C-alpha positions in Angstrom: 48.8 133.3 90.7 48.7 130.0 88.9 51.4 127.5 89.9 52.8 126.6 86.4 55.1 124.0 88.0 52.0 121.8 88.9 50.9 121.5 85.3 52.5 121.4 81.9 55.7 123.5 81.9 58.7 124.1 79.8 61.3 122.7 82.2 63.4 119.7 81.2 62.8 116.4 82.9 66.3 116.9 84.6 65.5 120.3 85.8 63.7 121.8 88.8 60.7 124.0 88.3 60.3 127.1 90.5 57.0 128.9 90.4 57.2 132.7 90.2 54.5 135.4 90.1 53.0 135.0 86.6 55.6 132.6 85.4 58.2 130.0 86.4 61.9 129.4 86.3 63.8 126.2 85.2 67.1 125.2 86.7 69.1 122.1 85.7 69.5 119.7 88.6 73.0 119.0 90.1 75.1 116.9 87.6 73.4 118.6 84.6 74.1 121.7 82.6 71.9 123.9 80.4 69.3 126.6 80.5 66.7 124.5 82.3 64.6 123.8 79.3 67.4 121.8 77.9 69.7 119.9 80.3 72.6 117.6 79.4 74.6 115.4 81.7 77.9 116.7 83.0 80.7 114.1 82.5 82.5 114.4 85.8 85.1 111.9 84.6 86.2 113.9 81.6 89.7 115.4 81.6 88.2 118.9 81.4 86.2 118.5 84.6 88.0 120.0 87.7 89.8 117.0 89.3 89.5 118.5 92.8 85.7 118.0 92.5 86.1 114.2 92.0 86.4 112.2 95.2 87.7 108.9 93.7 90.7 107.4 95.4 94.0 107.6 93.4 93.8 103.8 92.8 90.3 104.0 91.5 88.6 104.7 88.2 85.9 107.3 87.6 82.7 106.1 85.9 80.3 108.6 84.7 76.5 108.2 85.3 73.5 110.2 84.5 73.7 113.2 86.8 76.6 111.9 88.9 79.5 109.5 88.9 80.8 106.4 90.6 84.2 105.2 91.6 85.6 101.7 91.2 88.9 100.4 92.6 91.4 99.3 90.0 92.3 95.7 89.6 94.3 94.2 92.6 92.7 96.9 94.8 89.6 96.6 96.9 87.2 99.0 98.5 84.4 101.5 97.8 86.2 103.3 95.1 86.3 106.4 97.3 88.6 104.4 99.5 90.9 101.7 98.1 93.5 99.5 99.6 95.8 97.0 98.0 94.4 93.5 97.8 97.1 91.5 99.8 96.4 88.4 97.6 98.1 90.4 94.8 100.6 92.4 96.9 102.9 90.2 99.0 106.5 89.0 99.3 107.7 85.4 98.9 109.4 83.3 101.5 111.2 80.6 99.5 114.3 79.5 101.5 114.7 75.8 101.8 116.0 76.1 105.3 112.6 77.6 106.3 110.9 74.2 105.6 109.7 72.2 108.7 111.8 69.2 107.5 115.0 71.2 107.6 116.9 70.2 110.8 118.8 73.1 112.3 121.4 71.3 114.4 122.6 69.3 111.4 123.4 72.5 109.5 125.3 74.3 112.3 123.6 77.6 111.2 120.7 79.4 112.9 118.4 81.9 111.3 116.0 84.3 112.9 113.0 86.4 111.7 113.7 89.4 114.1 114.6 91.6 111.1 111.6 90.5 108.9 109.8 93.6 107.6 106.1 93.8 108.6 103.9 92.8 105.7 102.1 90.1 103.8 104.0 87.0 102.8 103.4 83.8 100.9 105.4 80.5 101.3 106.6 79.2 97.9 109.2 76.9 96.4 111.5 74.9 98.7 110.1 76.7 101.8 106.8 75.0 101.3 103.3 76.0 100.4 101.9 77.3 103.7 102.6 77.4 107.5 102.1 74.1 109.3 99.1 73.6 111.6 100.7 70.7 113.4 103.4 71.1 116.1 106.9 71.5 114.6 109.6 70.4 117.0 112.2 72.8 118.1 115.5 73.1 116.1 113.7 72.8 112.8 113.2 75.4 110.0 116.8 76.7 110.3 116.2 78.1 113.8 115.9 77.0 117.5 112.3 77.8 118.2 110.1 76.7 115.2 106.9 78.8 114.5 103.6 77.1 113.4 99.9 77.9 113.5 98.0 76.7 116.5 94.6 76.5 114.6 93.4 75.8 111.1 93.7 78.0 108.1 90.6 80.2 107.2 88.2 79.7 104.3 87.9 82.3 101.5 84.7 83.6 103.1 86.4 84.2 106.4 88.5 87.0 104.9 91.5 88.2 107.0 91.6 86.4 110.3 93.8 86.6 113.3 95.7 83.5 114.2 98.3 82.5 116.9 101.8 81.2 116.1 103.5 79.0 118.6 107.3 79.0 118.7 108.1 75.5 120.0 110.1 75.0 123.1 112.2 71.9 123.8 109.2 69.9 125.2 105.5 70.2 124.2 104.9 73.9 125.0 105.4 77.2 123.4 108.5 79.3 124.2 106.7 82.2 122.7 103.2 82.9 121.2 102.8 85.5 118.4 99.7 87.0 116.8 99.6 87.2 112.9 96.8 87.6 110.3 96.1 85.0 107.6 94.0 85.2 104.4 92.9 82.4 102.0 93.4 83.6 98.5 91.8 80.5 96.9 94.9 78.8 95.5 97.2 79.8 98.3 97.4 81.4 101.7 99.1 84.7 102.7 100.2 85.8 106.1 100.6 89.2 107.6 103.8 88.8 109.7 105.3 91.0 112.3 108.9 90.2 113.2 109.2 88.4 116.6 111.2 90.7 118.9 113.8 88.2 120.0 115.9 85.3 118.6 116.1 82.7 117.5 112.4 82.4 116.4 111.3 81.7 112.8 108.1 81.1 110.9 108.1 77.7 109.3 106.7 76.4 106.0 105.4 73.0 105.2 104.8 71.0 101.9 101.6 69.5 103.3 98.6 70.3 101.1 
């Protein structure tokens, strides 16, 4: 028997040739449809294609390619397209209270605030609260609380991505009444912070106007 698949044959370039006794069979490759002699691309992203066959994340767009498809996360989301998560630089809550600023003296106001009920999530300091968390010691009895929270190390660069940082809640002298782990991300024009509420009071995360 002559192997027709090794020479000229009638199969399409996007088909597989299978030699048979005295002849050959053409089958379109995965991602294509047709009789083997003519094969056309299947648009996996079309509305008529079974959606359960597509593995794109709900927050991703399907992009058809020859013989297959790709997935791309939608704007403000990041990932492979098969997995997407919200980009925290576009999904955060604001902390804007003036009494959260490091220059706000608690004793003078006679009112104390606490972050023990703060919902876990990403936050940005804006407005009268400041532009970011201070990286220099903030004395106790500032920011509308008793134990003022500030970052013990510098902010990250954009290239650093999401980094772990430690917050010190100042005591009455030069130490930390409590230390608390958070995450920080540089979004280019501003910083955001993934905060988890301190378990006791009165501790509070401070903001600063320093650039």
